SERO-4910 file (N, C-alpha, C, O; in steps of 0.05 Angstrom, whole numbers):
BEGIN
 pado doro    nc1    nc2    nc3   cac1   cac2   cac3    cc1    cc2    cc3    oc1    oc2    oc3
  Unk    A   -650  -5462   1013   -634  -5453   1036   -606  -5445   1027   -586  -5456   1037
  Unk    A   -604  -5427   1008   -578  -5418    997   -566  -5396   1015   -581  -5380   1026
  Unk    A   -540  -5397   1018   -526  -5377   1034   -507  -5362   1016   -490  -5373   1002
  Unk    A   -510  -5335   1017   -493  -5318   1000   -470  -5306   1018   -475  -5295   1039
  Unk    A   -446  -5310   1008   -422  -5300   1023   -410  -5278   1006   -400  -5282    984
  Unk    A   -410  -5253   1017   -396  -5231   1004   -367  -5230   1015   -361  -5241   1036
  Unk    A   -349  -5218    999   -321  -5219   1007   -311  -5247   1006   -293  -5255   1022
  Unk    A   -322  -5263    988   -317  -5292    988   -288  -5300    981   -280  -5322    988
  Unk    A   -274  -5283    968   -246  -5290    961   -226  -5279    982   -202  -5282    979
  Unk    A   -236  -5266   1003   -219  -5254   1023   -209  -5274   1044   -215  -5297   1043
  Unk    A   -193  -5263   1062   -180  -5280   1082   -200  -5296   1099   -195  -5319   1104
  Unk    A   -221  -5283   1107   -242  -5296   1122   -263  -5308   1104   -273  -5330   1110
  Unk    A   -271  -5294   1083   -293  -5303   1066   -288  -5331   1055   -307  -5347   1054
  Unk    A   -264  -5338   1048   -259  -5365   1038   -265  -5386   1058   -274  -5408   1052
  Unk    A   -260  -5379   1084   -265  -5399   1105   -294  -5400   1112   -304  -5421   1121
  Unk    A   -309  -5379   1109   -338  -5380   1112   -349  -5399   1091   -366  -5416   1097
  Unk    A   -341  -5396   1066   -350  -5413   1044   -343  -5442   1051   -360  -5460   1048
  Unk    A   -318  -5447   1060   -310  -5475   1065   -326  -5487   1088   -334  -5510   1087
  Unk    A   -331  -5471   1109   -346  -5482   1132   -375  -5488   1124   -386  -5508   1133
  Unk    A   -387  -5471   1108   -415  -5476   1099   -416  -5501   1082   -433  -5518   1084
  Unk    A   -396  -5504   1064   -395  -5527   1046   -391  -5552   1062   -404  -5573   1057
  Unk    A   -374  -5551   1082   -369  -5574   1100   -394  -5582   1115   -399  -5606   1120
  Unk    A   -411  -5562   1121   -436  -5568   1135   -458  -5577   1117   -481  -5582   1126
  Unk    A   -453  -5580   1091   -472  -5590   1072   -492  -5569   1062   -514  -5576   1053
  Unk    A   -485  -5543   1065   -503  -5522   1057   -497  -5511   1029   -474  -5509   1022
  Unk    A   -518  -5505   1013   -514  -5493    987   -501  -5465    990   -512  -5449   1005
  Unk    A   -480  -5460    976   -465  -5435    980   -463  -5420    953   -457  -5432    932
  Unk    A   -468  -5394    955   -464  -5376    932   -443  -5356    940   -446  -5342    960
  Unk    A   -421  -5355    925   -399  -5338    931   -399  -5313    913   -400  -5315    889
  Unk    A   -399  -5290    925   -400  -5264    911   -372  -5254    907   -356  -5252    926
  Unk    A   -365  -5246    883   -339  -5235    877   -341  -5216    853   -358  -5218    836
  Unk    A   -323  -5196    853   -323  -5178    830   -312  -5191    805   -319  -5182    783
  Unk    A   -297  -5212    808   -284  -5225    785   -287  -5256    787   -268  -5269    795
  Unk    A   -310  -5266    779   -315  -5295    781   -294  -5312    765   -287  -5334    774
  Unk    A   -285  -5302    743   -266  -5317    727   -240  -5322    741   -227  -5343    737
  Unk    A   -232  -5304    759   -206  -5307    773   -210  -5322    799   -190  -5329    812
  Unk    A   -234  -5326    808   -239  -5339    834   -234  -5369    833   -241  -5382    813
  Unk    A   -223  -5380    854   -218  -5409    855   -232  -5420    880   -225  -5413    902
  Unk    A   -253  -5436    876   -268  -5448    898   -271  -5478    893   -268  -5487    870
  Unk    A   -276  -5493    914   -281  -5522    910   -306  -5527    893   -323  -5509    890
  Unk    A   -307  -5550    882   -331  -5558    866   -356  -5556    884   -354  -5562    908
  Unk    A   -378  -5548    872   -403  -5547    887   -409  -5519    896   -431  -5514    906
  Unk    A   -391  -5499    892   -396  -5472    900   -406  -5456    875   -394  -5457    854
  Unk    A   -428  -5443    879   -439  -5425    858   -425  -5398    860   -428  -5385    881
  Unk    A   -411  -5390    840   -397  -5365    840   -412  -5344    823   -418  -5350    800
  Unk    A   -417  -5321    835   -433  -5300    820   -418  -5274    822   -402  -5269    840
  Unk    A   -423  -5257    802   -411  -5231    801   -427  -5210    816   -452  -5210    815
  Unk    A   -414  -5193    831   -427  -5172    845   -407  -5154    859   -385  -5162    865
  Unk    A   -416  -5130    866   -399  -5110    878   -415  -5095    899   -435  -5082    893
  Unk    A   -406  -5097    924   -421  -5084    946   -422  -5054    944   -439  -5041    955
  Unk    A   -403  -5042    929   -404  -5013    925   -425  -5005    905   -431  -4982    902
  Unk    A   -436  -5025    891   -457  -5020    871   -480  -5040    877   -482  -5061    864
  Unk    A   -497  -5034    896   -517  -5053    906   -535  -5064    884   -546  -5086    887
  Unk    A   -539  -5050    862   -557  -5060    842   -546  -5085    828   -561  -5099    816
  Unk    A   -520  -5090    831   -508  -5114    820   -515  -5139    837   -509  -5161    828
  Unk    A   -528  -5135    860   -534  -5157    878   -561  -5170    873   -567  -5191    885
  Unk    A   -577  -5158    856   -605  -5166    853   -607  -5196    847   -621  -5210    862
  Unk    A   -594  -5206    827   -595  -5234    821   -582  -5252    841   -591  -5274    847
  Unk    A   -560  -5242    853   -545  -5258    873   -562  -5264    897   -557  -5284    910
  Unk    A   -581  -5247    904   -597  -5250    928   -622  -5268    924   -635  -5275    943
  Unk    A   -627  -5276    899   -651  -5293    894   -649  -5319    909   -630  -5333    907
  Unk    A   -669  -5324    926   -671  -5350    940   -652  -5352    963   -648  -5374    974
  Unk    A   -640  -5330    972   -620  -5331    994   -634  -5331   1021   -650  -5313   1026
  Unk    A   -626  -5350   1038   -636  -5351   1065   -618  -5336   1084   -628  -5321   1102
  Unk    A   -592  -5339   1081   -573  -5326   1099   -552  -5311   1083   -543  -5320   1062
  Unk    A   -545  -5287   1094   -527  -5269   1079   -504  -5261   1098   -508  -5252   1120
  Unk    A   -479  -5266   1088   -456  -5257   1103   -445  -5232   1090   -441  -5231   1066
  Unk    A   -440  -5211   1106   -432  -5185   1096   -405  -5176   1108   -399  -5182   1131
  Unk    A   -389  -5162   1091   -366  -5148   1101   -373  -5118   1101   -392  -5110   1088
  Unk    A   -357  -5103   1115   -365  -5074   1119   -346  -5055   1104   -350  -5031   1107
  Unk    A   -326  -5066   1090   -306  -5048   1077   -307  -5051   1047   -317  -5071   1036
  Unk    A   -296  -5031   1033   -299  -5030   1004   -273  -5027    989   -273  -5029    965
  Unk    A   -251  -5024   1003   -226  -5019    989   -202  -5022   1006   -204  -5034   1028
  Unk    A   -179  -5012    997   -154  -5014   1013   -156  -5000   1040   -170  -4980   1043
  Unk    A   -142  -5012   1059   -142  -5001   1087   -170  -4999   1098   -175  -4981   1114
  Unk    A   -187  -5017   1090   -213  -5021   1102   -231  -4996   1100   -244  -4988   1120
  Unk    A   -230  -4983   1077   -248  -4960   1073   -277  -4970   1076   -285  -4989   1063
  Unk    A   -293  -4957   1093   -320  -4967   1098   -339  -4965   1075   -339  -4945   1060
  Unk    A   -356  -4985   1071   -377  -4984   1052   -397  -4963   1059   -404  -4959   1083
  Unk    A   -407  -4948   1039   -427  -4928   1044   -454  -4937   1035   -474  -4921   1036
  Unk    A   -456  -4962   1025   -481  -4971   1012   -498  -4989   1030   -516  -5003   1020
  Unk    A   -492  -4990   1056   -505  -5009   1074   -536  -5007   1073   -549  -5028   1071
  Unk    A   -547  -4984   1076   -577  -4982   1076   -590  -4994   1052   -610  -5009   1054
  Unk    A   -579  -4989   1028   -590  -5001   1004   -587  -5031   1003   -605  -5045    994
  Unk    A   -564  -5041   1011   -560  -5070   1012   -580  -5083   1031   -591  -5104   1024
  Unk    A   -586  -5071   1053   -605  -5082   1072   -634  -5081   1060   -649  -5100   1065
  Unk    A   -640  -5061   1046   -666  -5059   1032   -669  -5083   1013   -690  -5096   1012
  Unk    A   -648  -5088    998   -649  -5110    979   -651  -5137    993   -666  -5155    984
  Unk    A   -636  -5140   1014   -637  -5166   1029   -665  -5171   1040   -675  -5193   1038
  Unk    A   -677  -5151   1051   -703  -5153   1063   -724  -5160   1041   -741  -5178   1044
  Unk    A   -722  -5147   1018   -740  -5152    996   -737  -5180    985   -756  -5192    975
  Unk    A   -712  -5191    986   -707  -5218    976   -715  -5240    995   -715  -5263    987
  Unk    A   -723  -5232   1019   -731  -5252   1039   -709  -5265   1055   -712  -5286   1067
  Unk    A   -686  -5251   1057   -664  -5261   1073   -673  -5262   1102   -686  -5244   1113
  Unk    A   -667  -5285   1116   -677  -5289   1143   -655  -5287   1165   -661  -5285   1188
  Unk    A   -629  -5288   1157   -607  -5284   1176   -585  -5269   1162   -580  -5272   1138
  Unk    A   -572  -5252   1178   -549  -5237   1168   -526  -5239   1188   -530  -5236   1212
  Unk    A   -502  -5244   1178   -478  -5242   1195   -461  -5219   1183   -460  -5215   1159
  Unk    A   -447  -5206   1201   -429  -5184   1193   -402  -5188   1205   -399  -5193   1229
  Unk    A   -381  -5186   1188   -354  -5186   1198   -347  -5158   1206   -343  -5140   1189
  Unk    A   -344  -5154   1232   -339  -5127   1243   -312  -5117   1233   -292  -5131   1234
  Unk    A   -312  -5091   1225   -287  -5081   1213   -271  -5063   1232   -253  -5050   1223
  Unk    A   -277  -5063   1258   -261  -5048   1277   -274  -5023   1287   -263  -5010   1305
  Unk    A   -297  -5016   1277   -311  -4992   1286   -337  -4989   1272   -344  -5005   1255
  Unk    A   -353  -4969   1279   -379  -4965   1267   -377  -4960   1237   -358  -4946   1228
  Unk    A   -395  -4971   1221   -396  -4967   1192   -425  -4964   1184   -442  -4974   1198
  Unk    A   -430  -4951   1162   -458  -4948   1152   -472  -4975   1149   -495  -4978   1154
  Unk    A   -457  -4995   1139   -469  -5021   1135   -476  -5035   1161   -499  -5044   1165
  Unk    A   -458  -5036   1180   -464  -5049   1205   -486  -5034   1220   -503  -5046   1233
  Unk    A   -486  -5007   1219   -507  -4992   1231   -534  -4999   1220   -554  -5002   1234
  Unk    A   -535  -5002   1193   -560  -5009   1180   -570  -5037   1188   -593  -5041   1192
  Unk    A   -551  -5056   1190   -558  -5083   1198   -569  -5083   1226   -590  -5096   1231
  Unk    A   -556  -5069   1244   -565  -5069   1272   -593  -5056   1275   -608  -5063   1292
  Unk    A   -598  -5036   1258   -624  -5022   1259   -646  -5036   1245   -670  -5028   1248
  Unk    A   -640  -5056   1229   -660  -5070   1213   -675  -5091   1228   -670  -5096   1252
  Unk    A   -694  -5103   1214   -711  -5123   1227   -704  -5152   1219   -718  -5171   1227
  Unk    A   -682  -5155   1204   -673  -5182   1197   -653  -5191   1220   -634  -5177   1226
  Unk    A   -658  -5214   1232   -640  -5223   1253   -611  -5223   1245   -604  -5233   1223
  Unk    A   -594  -5211   1262   -565  -5208   1255   -547  -5218   1276   -555  -5220   1300
  Unk    A   -523  -5224   1268   -501  -5231   1287   -476  -5216   1277   -469  -5217   1254
  Unk    A   -463  -5201   1295   -438  -5187   1289   -415  -5203   1300   -414  -5209   1324
  Unk    A   -397  -5211   1283   -373  -5227   1291   -349  -5208   1291   -342  -5196   1271
  Unk    A   -336  -5207   1315   -315  -5187   1320   -289  -5201   1326   -282  -5204   1349
  Unk    A   -274  -5209   1305   -248  -5222   1311   -227  -5202   1319   -228  -5179   1311
  Unk    A   -208  -5212   1335   -184  -5196   1340   -164  -5200   1317   -173  -5208   1295
  Unk    A   -139  -5196   1322   -119  -5198   1300   -120  -5226   1287   -121  -5246   1300
  Unk    A   -120  -5226   1260   -119  -5251   1245    -91  -5264   1247    -71  -5249   1246
  Unk    A    -90  -5290   1250    -64  -5303   1248    -51  -5299   1220    -27  -5298   1218
  Unk    A    -67  -5296   1200    -57  -5292   1173    -41  -5266   1170    -27  -5263   1151
  Unk    A    -44  -5248   1189    -28  -5223   1188      2  -5229   1190     18  -5214   1181
  Unk    A      9  -5253   1201     37  -5260   1203     49  -5265   1175     74  -5265   1173
  Unk    A     33  -5268   1155     44  -5271   1128     58  -5246   1118     73  -5247   1099
  Unk    A     53  -5223   1132     67  -5199   1125     97  -5202   1130    113  -5188   1119
  Unk    A    105  -5222   1146    133  -5227   1152    146  -5246   1133    170  -5250   1134
  Unk    A    130  -5258   1115    140  -5280   1099    165  -5272   1082    184  -5287   1081
  Unk    A    164  -5249   1069    187  -5241   1052    213  -5238   1068    234  -5248   1060
  Unk    A    211  -5225   1091    236  -5220   1106    246  -5246   1119    270  -5250   1123
  Unk    A    227  -5264   1126    236  -5290   1137    249  -5307   1115    270  -5319   1120
  Unk    A    237  -5307   1091    249  -5323   1069    276  -5312   1061    295  -5328   1056
  Unk    A    279  -5286   1059    303  -5274   1047    324  -5267   1068    348  -5267   1061
  Unk    A    316  -5262   1093    336  -5254   1113    335  -5269   1139    350  -5263   1157
  Unk    A    317  -5288   1141    313  -5304   1165    307  -5286   1189    317  -5290   1211
  Unk    A    291  -5265   1185    285  -5247   1207    258  -5235   1205    246  -5233   1184
  Unk    A    247  -5227   1228    223  -5212   1231    231  -5185   1243    245  -5184   1263
  Unk    A    221  -5163   1231    227  -5136   1240    201  -5122   1248    184  -5116   1232
  Unk    A    199  -5118   1275    174  -5107   1285    180  -5089   1309    200  -5093   1323
  Unk    A    163  -5069   1314    165  -5053   1338    149  -5066   1361    132  -5083   1356
  Unk    A    154  -5057   1385    138  -5065   1409    135  -5095   1410    112  -5106   1411
  Unk    A    157  -5110   1410    156  -5139   1407    145  -5153   1432    139  -5177   1430
  Unk    A    142  -5139   1454    130  -5151   1477     99  -5150   1478     87  -5160   1496
  Unk    A     88  -5137   1458     59  -5134   1458     45  -5161   1456     56  -5180   1443
  Unk    A     22  -5164   1468      7  -5189   1468    -16  -5188   1448    -29  -5167   1445
  Unk    A    -21  -5210   1435    -44  -5212   1417    -56  -5240   1420    -43  -5260   1420
  Unk    A    -83  -5240   1423    -98  -5265   1425   -107  -5273   1397   -130  -5281   1393
  Unk    A    -90  -5270   1377    -96  -5273   1349   -111  -5299   1343   -107  -5320   1357
  Unk    A   -128  -5298   1323   -147  -5320   1317   -142  -5331   1289   -137  -5316   1271
  Unk    A   -145  -5357   1287   -143  -5371   1261   -167  -5363   1244   -190  -5364   1254
  Unk    A   -162  -5355   1219   -184  -5346   1202   -205  -5368   1197   -228  -5362   1192
  Unk    A   -196  -5393   1198   -216  -5415   1195   -235  -5416   1219   -258  -5424   1215
  Unk    A   -226  -5408   1243   -244  -5408   1266   -264  -5385   1263   -287  -5388   1272
  Unk    A   -256  -5363   1252   -275  -5341   1247   -296  -5351   1227   -320  -5346   1232
  Unk    A   -287  -5364   1206   -306  -5374   1186   -326  -5394   1198   -349  -5395   1191
  Unk    A   -316  -5411   1216   -333  -5431   1229   -354  -5418   1246   -377  -5427   1246
  Unk    A   -346  -5398   1262   -366  -5384   1279   -387  -5371   1261   -411  -5372   1268
  Unk    A   -379  -5358   1240   -398  -5345   1222   -417  -5365   1210   -441  -5360   1209
  Unk    A   -407  -5388   1201   -424  -5408   1189   -445  -5418   1208   -468  -5422   1200
  Unk    A   -438  -5422   1233   -458  -5431   1253   -479  -5410   1257   -503  -5415   1257
  Unk    A   -470  -5385   1261   -489  -5363   1266   -508  -5359   1242   -531  -5350   1246
  Unk    A   -498  -5365   1218   -514  -5360   1194   -534  -5382   1190   -555  -5378   1177
  Unk    A   -529  -5406   1200   -546  -5429   1193   -562  -5440   1216   -580  -5457   1212
  Unk    A   -557  -5431   1241   -571  -5442   1264   -585  -5420   1280   -577  -5397   1279
  Unk    A   -607  -5428   1293   -621  -5409   1310   -606  -5403   1336   -587  -5417   1343
  Unk    A   -614  -5381   1348   -603  -5375   1375   -580  -5355   1375   -569  -5349   1396
  Unk    A   -574  -5344   1351   -551  -5325   1350   -560  -5297   1342   -543  -5279   1339
  Unk    A   -585  -5293   1338   -595  -5266   1331   -590  -5246   1352   -594  -5251   1376
  Unk    A   -582  -5222   1343   -577  -5200   1362   -552  -5203   1379   -549  -5190   1399
  Unk    A   -534  -5222   1372   -510  -5227   1388   -486  -5214   1375   -483  -5212   1351
  Unk    A   -467  -5206   1393   -440  -5198   1385   -421  -5218   1395   -420  -5224   1419
  Unk    A   -405  -5229   1377   -385  -5250   1384   -357  -5240   1380   -348  -5236   1358
  Unk    A   -343  -5234   1402   -314  -5230   1400   -301  -5257   1397   -306  -5275   1412
  Unk    A   -283  -5259   1377   -271  -5285   1371   -240  -5282   1373   -228  -5265   1361
  Unk    A   -228  -5300   1390   -199  -5300   1394   -189  -5328   1390   -204  -5347   1389
  Unk    A   -162  -5329   1390   -149  -5355   1392   -148  -5364   1421   -159  -5351   1439
  Unk    A   -135  -5387   1427   -134  -5398   1454   -112  -5388   1471   -109  -5396   1494
  Unk    A    -95  -5369   1461    -73  -5359   1477    -65  -5331   1467    -69  -5324   1444
  Unk    A    -54  -5316   1485    -43  -5289   1479    -13  -5291   1476      0  -5300   1495
  Unk    A     -3  -5284   1453     26  -5288   1447     40  -5261   1442     28  -5242   1432
  Unk    A     65  -5260   1448     82  -5238   1441     92  -5242   1412     89  -5264   1401
  Unk    A    104  -5221   1401    116  -5224   1374    139  -5245   1375    142  -5260   1356
  Unk    A    154  -5245   1397    175  -5265   1400    165  -5293   1399    176  -5311   1386
  Unk    A    143  -5298   1413    131  -5325   1413    121  -5333   1386    123  -5357   1378
  Unk    A    109  -5314   1371    100  -5321   1344    123  -5326   1326    122  -5344   1309
  Unk    A    145  -5311   1329    169  -5316   1313    180  -5343   1318    188  -5357   1299
  Unk    A    181  -5351   1343    191  -5378   1350    173  -5400   1338    184  -5420   1328
  Unk    A    147  -5396   1338    129  -5416   1326    134  -5419   1296    133  -5441   1285
  Unk    A    139  -5396   1283    145  -5397   1254    171  -5412   1249    174  -5428   1230
  Unk    A    191  -5406   1265    217  -5419   1263    214  -5449   1266    226  -5465   1251
  Unk    A    200  -5458   1286    195  -5486   1291    181  -5499   1267    188  -5521   1259
  Unk    A    161  -5485   1256    145  -5496   1234    162  -5500   1209    158  -5519   1195
  Unk    A    179  -5481   1203    194  -5482   1178    221  -5497   1181    234  -5503   1162
  Unk    A    228  -5503   1207    253  -5518   1212    278  -5502   1209    299  -5514   1202
  Unk    A    277  -5476   1213    301  -5459   1211    297  -5435   1229    275  -5424   1231
  Unk    A    319  -5427   1242    317  -5405   1261    309  -5379   1248    314  -5374   1224
  Unk    A    295  -5362   1263    287  -5335   1254    295  -5315   1275    288  -5318   1299
  Unk    A    310  -5294   1267    318  -5273   1285    295  -5253   1288    280  -5247   1269
  Unk    A    291  -5243   1312    272  -5221   1317    288  -5195   1321    304  -5193   1339
  Unk    A    282  -5176   1303    295  -5150   1304    274  -5130   1313    255  -5125   1299
  Unk    A    279  -5117   1337    259  -5098   1346    265  -5070   1335    286  -5059   1339
  Unk    A    245  -5059   1321    247  -5033   1310    240  -5012   1331    224  -5017   1349
  Unk    A    252  -4989   1329    244  -4967   1346    217  -4956   1335    209  -4962   1313
  Unk    A    204  -4940   1351    179  -4928   1342    184  -4911   1317    167  -4912   1298
  Unk    A    205  -4896   1316    211  -4879   1293    216  -4897   1268    207  -4890   1246
  Unk    A    230  -4919   1271    235  -4937   1248    209  -4949   1238    205  -4951   1214
  Unk    A    191  -4956   1256    165  -4967   1248    149  -4947   1233    137  -4953   1212
  Unk    A    148  -4922   1243    133  -4901   1230    143  -4896   1202    128  -4893   1183
  Unk    A    170  -4896   1199    182  -4891   1172    175  -4914   1153    169  -4909   1130
  Unk    A    175  -4938   1163    168  -4961   1146    140  -4960   1137    134  -4965   1113
  Unk    A    121  -4955   1155     93  -4954   1148     87  -4932   1128     72  -4935   1109
  Unk    A    100  -4909   1132     95  -4886   1114    108  -4892   1086     96  -4885   1066
  Unk    A    131  -4905   1086    143  -4912   1061    127  -4932   1045    128  -4932   1020
  Unk    A    111  -4948   1059     93  -4967   1046     68  -4953   1035     51  -4967   1022
  Unk    A     65  -4927   1040     42  -4913   1029     17  -4914   1046     -5  -4907   1037
  Unk    A     20  -4921   1071     -4  -4923   1089    -14  -4894   1094      2  -4876   1099
  Unk    A    -40  -4891   1095    -52  -4865   1103    -44  -4859   1132    -40  -4877   1148
  Unk    A    -44  -4833   1138    -36  -4826   1165    -55  -4837   1187    -46  -4843   1209
  Unk    A    -81  -4839   1180    -99  -4851   1200    -93  -4880   1205    -97  -4890   1228
  Unk    A    -83  -4894   1185    -76  -4922   1189    -50  -4924   1206    -48  -4940   1223
  Unk    A    -31  -4906   1200     -6  -4905   1215    -12  -4899   1244     -1  -4912   1262
  Unk    A    -30  -4880   1249    -37  -4873   1277    -51  -4896   1291    -46  -4901   1315
  Unk    A    -68  -4911   1276    -82  -4934   1288    -61  -4956   1296    -63  -4966   1318
  Unk    A    -43  -4962   1278    -23  -4983   1284     -6  -4975   1307      0  -4992   1325
  Unk    A      2  -4950   1308     18  -4941   1331      3  -4944   1357     14  -4953   1377
  Unk    A    -22  -4937   1357    -38  -4939   1381    -42  -4968   1391    -37  -4974   1414
  Unk    A    -49  -4986   1372    -55  -5013   1381    -30  -5029   1386    -31  -5048   1402
  Unk    A     -8  -5022   1374     17  -5036   1379     30  -5027   1405     41  -5043   1420
  Unk    A     29  -5001   1410     42  -4990   1434     26  -4997   1459     38  -5002   1480
  Unk    A      0  -4997   1457    -17  -5003   1480    -41  -5018   1470    -63  -5007   1467
  Unk    A    -37  -5044   1466    -59  -5061   1455    -83  -5061   1473    -81  -5066   1497
  Unk    A   -107  -5055   1462   -131  -5055   1478   -136  -5082   1491   -127  -5103   1480
  Unk    A   -149  -5083   1513   -153  -5108   1528   -167  -5128   1511   -161  -5152   1513
  Unk    A   -186  -5120   1494   -201  -5139   1478   -182  -5154   1458   -188  -5176   1451
  Unk    A   -160  -5141   1450   -142  -5154   1432   -122  -5173   1444   -110  -5189   1430
  Unk    A   -120  -5173   1471   -101  -5190   1484   -114  -5208   1505   -100  -5221   1521
  Unk    A   -140  -5209   1506   -155  -5225   1525   -168  -5248   1512   -184  -5245   1493
  Unk    A   -161  -5272   1520   -172  -5297   1508   -201  -5301   1517   -207  -5299   1541
  Unk    A   -218  -5306   1498   -246  -5315   1504   -252  -5341   1490   -238  -5348   1470
  Unk    A   -272  -5355   1499   -276  -5383   1489   -299  -5384   1470   -314  -5404   1468
  Unk    A   -303  -5363   1454   -325  -5361   1435   -325  -5384   1415   -346  -5396   1409
  Unk    A   -302  -5391   1405   -301  -5412   1384   -312  -5438   1395   -329  -5451   1382
  Unk    A   -304  -5446   1419   -315  -5471   1431   -345  -5468   1437   -360  -5486   1432
  Unk    A   -352  -5445   1448   -381  -5442   1455   -399  -5443   1431   -421  -5453   1433
  Unk    A   -390  -5432   1409   -408  -5430   1385   -406  -5456   1368   -426  -5466   1358
  Unk    A   -381  -5466   1364   -377  -5488   1345   -375  -5515   1359   -378  -5536   1345
  Unk    A   -370  -5515   1385   -367  -5541   1399   -339  -5552   1398   -335  -5575   1408
  Unk    A   -319  -5538   1387   -292  -5548   1387   -273  -5525   1394   -280  -5502   1390
  Unk    A   -249  -5531   1404   -231  -5510   1413   -219  -5494   1390   -218  -5504   1367
  Unk    A   -211  -5470   1396   -198  -5453   1376   -170  -5465   1370   -157  -5477   1387
  Unk    A   -161  -5460   1345   -135  -5469   1336   -113  -5451   1347   -117  -5427   1350
  Unk    A    -90  -5464   1354    -67  -5449   1364    -51  -5438   1341    -53  -5447   1318
  Unk    A    -34  -5417   1347    -18  -5405   1326      2  -5425   1315      9  -5424   1292
  Unk    A     12  -5443   1332     31  -5464   1322     19  -5481   1300     32  -5489   1281
  Unk    A     -7  -5486   1302    -21  -5501   1281    -22  -5485   1255    -16  -5495   1233
  Unk    A    -29  -5459   1258    -29  -5442   1234     -2  -5441   1221      1  -5442   1197
  Unk    A     19  -5438   1238     46  -5436   1227     54  -5461   1211     67  -5459   1190
  Unk    A     47  -5484   1221     53  -5509   1207     38  -5510   1180     48  -5519   1160
  Unk    A     13  -5501   1180     -3  -5501   1155      9  -5483   1134      6  -5488   1110
  Unk    A     23  -5462   1143     34  -5441   1124     64  -5441   1124     76  -5422   1115
  Unk    A     77  -5463   1133    106  -5463   1135    120  -5458   1109    140  -5444   1109
  Unk    A    109  -5467   1086    122  -5463   1060    124  -5434   1053    142  -5426   1039
  Unk    A    106  -5417   1063    107  -5389   1057    131  -5375   1070    139  -5354   1061
  Unk    A    143  -5388   1089    166  -5377   1104    193  -5391   1097    213  -5385   1109
  Unk    A    192  -5409   1077    216  -5423   1069    226  -5411   1043    211  -5404   1025
  Unk    A    253  -5409   1041    265  -5398   1017    263  -5418    994    272  -5412    972
***
């Protein structure tokens, strides 16, 4: 009953690994660089690359459940190898698949949905870990610089995403389901800034950027224009799904979703000089 986690060193993947391990399940973590990966004792770490499905042959041996990501590179470039990965999973006898939804249709997710292996698609809204993008400016200048500071986000703790995936991967009753996953509250940028200030024990100023200033910053960071356009769209007019709280974490795992204040306390050192 081995469970293979792809993207295992990523923001969510690490928490999928941790949740499976906590549940007493044998875990195999896939990474391009096993020597650099750091996991708790008891995790089997194997080399593999989703952009080269032939590297997965040995990793899939004896696997009951498979967790997949849908992107292959920076700025969430979609994997183009989904159909071949699904062929290999089916041939290996995989009985459950979970997919971390990447924000839109992808060849991999399409292949999973069209296949005959029971699947669950997990669709988180904004990660709480995205707030780490502010860590440098908070440490060095005691400030957060963002546009559209009144926008709401029902951002979710990455550990809660991992917990939902682990349940869907190991228990019956989740096949063919789509799970939108949020935190327990919708917060503005100002409210998140206050939570970080409380957690680190020092005030943080919120500086609201104009739209033009935000565009200039994103472009200076080398973001592709499609990424810039996406950020502008979701920040200026956040879709309802991104600001609407749902109780998926409790319904699937049996416990409430973690609040942003909890996340901020766990990561307070990242915001301290």
